[in-house]
Structure formats: C-alpha cells, structure tokens
N, C-alpha and C positions, 0 to 999 in steps of 0.2 A: 206531277210532289205526289199525286192519290194512289200510281201503279205504287210509286217506289213504298209510301206509305204501306201500301195492301201488300206488299212481299214481308219488310219486316217487320208486319206484325202476325202475319206466316212462321216465319220462324221464330219469332215470340211463343205463339203458339206450338208449334212443333216441339220446344225449346222444352217450355212446360210440362206437356204433356208426355216427357221423354221423361222427365223428372219425375213427372209422377209416378211412370208408372217403374223406375226404378224404385220411388220408393215404395211401392209395394211387393218388394224385391225383397228390399233390407229387412230385417226385425227391426223391432222397436226393444231395445233391451236399456231405455232410460231410467226404470222403474230400477233396474240391478245397478246403474251408477248412481243415481241421485245422491249426494251428501258426498261423496270420497275426495273432495275436494276444496280447498282454502284459496283465500284472496277472492271471492266473488264480486267483489265490486271491479275488477277489472275486463267484467264482460258485459257491463253495463257502458254501452255504446255511446258513445264522443260528437258531437258537432250536431246540429240541428239537419242541416244537409242529406250526412246518410242515414240520420235517425229517420228523419224525415221520408224519406225510398226505402223504410222498410228495414234499414239494415240489409238493402242489398247492395253495398258499396263497392267491393275491394274490386273490381273490376271498371267504376270509375272514379273511386280516389284521384283527385287531380288541384288537391289542392290541400291546406295544411295539417287538416283532419287525416291526411294518408299517416298519420306520425302516429296513431290509432287502427285506424283499418287496413295498411295495406306498406308498409318500407317503400319498395318500387313504386309508389306512388307517387312520391317526393319526386323521382323524376319524370313524371309528366305538365308539370310550367314551370314557365318561363322566374318567374318574377318570386321573388323574395318574401315571406308572409306571416306577419305573427297572428295567432290564433287560440281566442279564448271562450270557453265553453260551458256552461251554467246552464245545470240541472237540479232543478226540485222535482226528487224522487218519492217514492211514496214512505209512505210512516216516519215523516218529518227527517226523511234522508239527505241530505243534501250532497251534489257532486261536482267539481272543480277540476278542469284542463284547463292548463297557459300552453303552447307550444310556439315555437319559434324556426324557421329556417333559412338555410344562409346557401344561397349558389358557389363554390368550390371555382368552378367550371360550367360548362355550360350542358355537361351531362356525370359529371360531382357533384352533390348538395348533401346534406349537413345539415340535422336537424335534433332540437333537444323540448322535451319535456318532463313537464309536474305535474300530476293531481294528487285531489284529496278528496277522499270521502270522511265526512261529519255529523253527526246530531248532537242532539242535547243531552246533557247528564240525564240520564236516568237512575233513581232510587235505586236503592239494594233491597232484593225483599227475601226472605227463607222461608222456611214449614213455619216456624214459633215468632211467626213478624209479619206474616203476609203483608199487610199495609206499609212495612215499609223499616227500617231502620236507622233512619238517620244520616247513613250515611249513599253516596253518590259514586256512579260509575259513568266511565262514555265507552264508545266501538269505535275504532276512524282506521284508514288506508290511507297511507303516502306513498307514491311511485315513482322516481325519478329513471327517466330512461333518454339515450344516446343512438339519432340513426344515420346511417348511410345508405345514401344509395347512388346509380349509377346507370347511367341506359348506357347500352352496349352496343347496341344500334337502334337503328330508327325504328324499328317494332321491339325491340326486348328490352328490359330495364328489369332487376333485382335489387333489393333490398336490406336491410339486416337492424333490428331496434337490439340493445344491449336494456333489460330494463329490471331495476331493482326495485323493491314492494316489502312494505314494511305493516303490517298488520296488529293493531292495538287494541287486547280485550283487558277494559280492566287492570289488571299487576301486571296481565300477561302480553308476551309481545313475540310476535312472529314473522321472518323474514328469509325472501329470494330471492335468487336472482332467474331471470326468465330472457326469452332470446325470443323475437319476432324475423322468422324469413317469408320475404317475400318474392314472388316471381309477377311480372306485367306484359305483356305479349300482344301485339296488333296482328292479327292474320292475315293482312293484307286482299283481306274480301269488304270491301266498303270505310264502314265506322266500327266492325266487329272486333272484338278485342274477347278477351278473358286472364283470369287474373289467378293464382292462387298460393293462398298463405298458409300460416303457420303459424300461429300464436301461442304465445305464455310458453313455450317449452326450457321443460329445467325440472330439475332435482324435487325430490318432496322437503315439504318442511313439518319442523316442530314446533310448538309453543317455544319457548323459555319462561324461566320466572317460577314463583310457587302459589299455587292458590289454596286458599281454607276451606276446608270441605262442612259439610253440613253440622259437620260430630266435634268441630274444632282441632282436629288434624289437618297441618298443612303436606302436601305434595307437590313435586317440582319435574313429575313422571308424565310425559304422555304420547299419545299418538302421534305417529306422522301423519300428513296428507300431502295428497298429490295438488298438485298444481294446475288454473284451469284450462289444458292445453284443449286447443280449438284446428281442425283441418278447416278449411275454407275456399271452392270454388266457386268463384264465377266469369261470368259473362255477360256482356253490354255492350249494345250500339243505340245509331241514330236512326231511327226512323225516317226523320226529316231534319235537316239542319239546313239555313241559311240565311242571308243578312238580318232578316225580320224575327227570325221563331227557329229552336230546334226543343227535338223532343228524345230523349233519351228515354231509353228502355234496359231495365236489368234483370239478371234472375242469380242468385248466389244458393248452394248448397253446404251447410255447415254440418261438422261432424265432430262436436265436445266430446270430450272424454266422461264428463260426472250426467250427460242427460240422455236425452233421446236424438237423433237426424233430425233440423229442422231445414226448411226449404223458407226463402227471404224472396218478393217477389216488387220489383219498384218502380220507381218512374220519376222522373224530371223535364217539366214542359218551363223552358225560356225564351221570352220577349226581349225582341230586342238587346242579348246580354246584359241585360239591367233589371228584369222583375221574371221571377223563381215562382214556381207550384209544383207542390209533392206530394205524390202517394208510395203506399208502401203497406204490404202483407205478411204476416205469419205465421206459418204453417208448422206442423211438426210432420213427420213421416205417419206417412197413417195415417193421417188425420182427413176430412175433405177439406177441399182445397176452400170451397167456398162454402161459406157454415160454419158454428159455433168448433175451435178447437179444445174435445176435450180431456186434454192432457198437460195442454198449458193453459197460464190464464192472460200470455200473448192474445192480442188481435190485429189493429190495423192502424196507420201514422198517416199524419197529414204535416203539410209544411208549409212557410213559403218562405220567399227574403228577394234581397233587392244589393244591387252592387251599383257603386258609386262611384264615377271619379273626382278626388278633391286634389288639385293642382297635377302632380305626375303620379299620386298613388291612386290604387281603388280602395274603398270603407264596403266592405260584406257588410250586411243583419240579419239571421234567419232567426227563424223562428218550426218550431214542432212538439206537435203533440202527438202524445201516447195514448191507446184507450187500452185500458186493461178494462176482464171480467167482470172478477169481483175486486181488484186491489186499487182501484179512480185511475183518474190518468195521470200524465208525467206532463211535464214541459220545458224543454231546453230553448238554450239564448244562445245564440252565439256572436260574434267579433271578430270581423278579417281585417285585416291591414295588408295591403300586398304594395310591394312599392320597388 
C-alpha cells in the first residue's frame, strides 16, 4: 500500500504542478469580468462533503449532491437518495438545498432539487433619511431544477439539468432558465477519473417591475445581466482503497464568466466507510498555492461526517467549515438518507 500511495501522491503532485504552470500562462482577467452576472447564489457550494473538500468535487460527486456539482455524478451510485443541506452564510444570509434522486434503471437516474437563499428584512435608507424610512425590503433567490443522468458504458456517464431561477430584490424580480451539462469518465488507469461540467448555461436576464428613484421618479427599464456560467474540469483518484480505509484526492480548475480562473484542491479520508475527514484549499490563478490569496477572500475548508446503517437504509450527517480572510467563517450541515 505504501508504494501505491507514493505513486498516487506523485500523480497528484504532477497534476498540481501542471495546473500551476498553466495558471502562469492564463491571464488574470477577473478584474475586467467581475460584476457582470446575476444570480450569484448559484455559485454557493451545496453540501458539506463537497465543500469540505474545497469544492474540488466534480470528479468525485457520487451522491445526491451531484444535483449541484455534476449531473453525470448521479449515475455513479446505485441507491436512491434524499439530500438536505443548510448553509449559514456570511452577513446573516442562509442557504437551503433539498434534493432527491430516483433510479429508473441501473443506468438511468432522475433527480429534482429546490434551493433558496434568504435573509432578514432590512430597513430602507435614503440620502435624506440615512437612519431609515420605516419601510423594509428583502432579498432572496429560489431555484428549481430537474436532472437526468445516464451511464452509457462502465466508463462514461453524462447528465443534464434544467434550472429555473428567480431572484427578488424588494419590488423587482429577475427570472432565468439555465442548463447544466456534465460528463464523467473513468480512464481505466486504477481509480483515476476526470469530469467536465458547464454550469448555469443560459441567456441574459433583466429585472422586471418598477423602482422609485431618489428624486421620486419611477423607472421600469433596466440593463441585462449574464447568468453565472462556469466551466469546470476535475480529476480525482484513490491514493489507497481497502476494506478498512480509503483516501480520495481531487484537483479542479474552474473558469467562470464573471471572475478569474481558480484552482481547487481537496481530499477525503474514510475509515470503514463510516467515518470521514475532509480538507480543501481554494486559490485564484496566478496566486501562490500556499500563502494568502490577494485577489480572493476564500481560503481553506475542513469537514467531517459519518454514515450509519438504519435498517435497509443508510443515514449520513456531514459538517463543513469554510474560512474566509475578511468575511469570517461559514458553517454547513448536511443530512442524507439512502434507500
């Protein structure tokens, strides 16, 4: 096992070095792209397992959280699942995600999910009433999605999701239809596999409704915004895997349409398929891999979980902690039931 671990650690080192070398060749255009897209809640990671691995998860996704990470991942596990995730995000924002999967056949899987982002009402302030007007507003997102995945061969799977999102800011609403496309491929070299995902692919969206300006006039004409499309490329393998313990390592490169490219590194250690420890690291392209990222507030993540049989089902609970440099920390809790 020691030799196998050394070989796979060598592969991970070479892959990391390769992406780091590529990172130096890719221009950092994030400053020119930031702020061009709406529906930012769609970029909040779902599930304590994937987030605990630093969100390096598209080539690992083998549970119901694949509804968010990679639709092709639904074909990577045999049981049906119900999945619930709760995120206590920054500045009093909460994010909830509920999903379920159902196998039509051993090779065909359907999934459905609903997510919401919400916060407490905030008092409206103006230039002339900076302490508040006595009126309140709220901000929130609701997203509904349907997913289909199919295992074409023992090595290759694909999946597609259709997602309807609605964003509300006081009296204004913005609606959009988006799609996720994912592929999952086992190379045949040990447990190595890679995945390719395009998330939130769709047309531009514009707010609807009427807003009152500071001078009392109203307007119902607003600019359009793109949706937060992200291209993801991931690679994963098991450094060792036996009846007692398993170590999964993954690396992922993300290319968003509204920010700089960024790298994700993650691992998951499992003991007797019952107890799990996880860790991950997030870095922007052209930033030091080990050291503070000067262009992003995201840093590292840690997580743990357990999986226990309950009758013929399996129940899992997971927790993830994400550290931000300036915004504080984020806590995620996940419950899963497999049957």
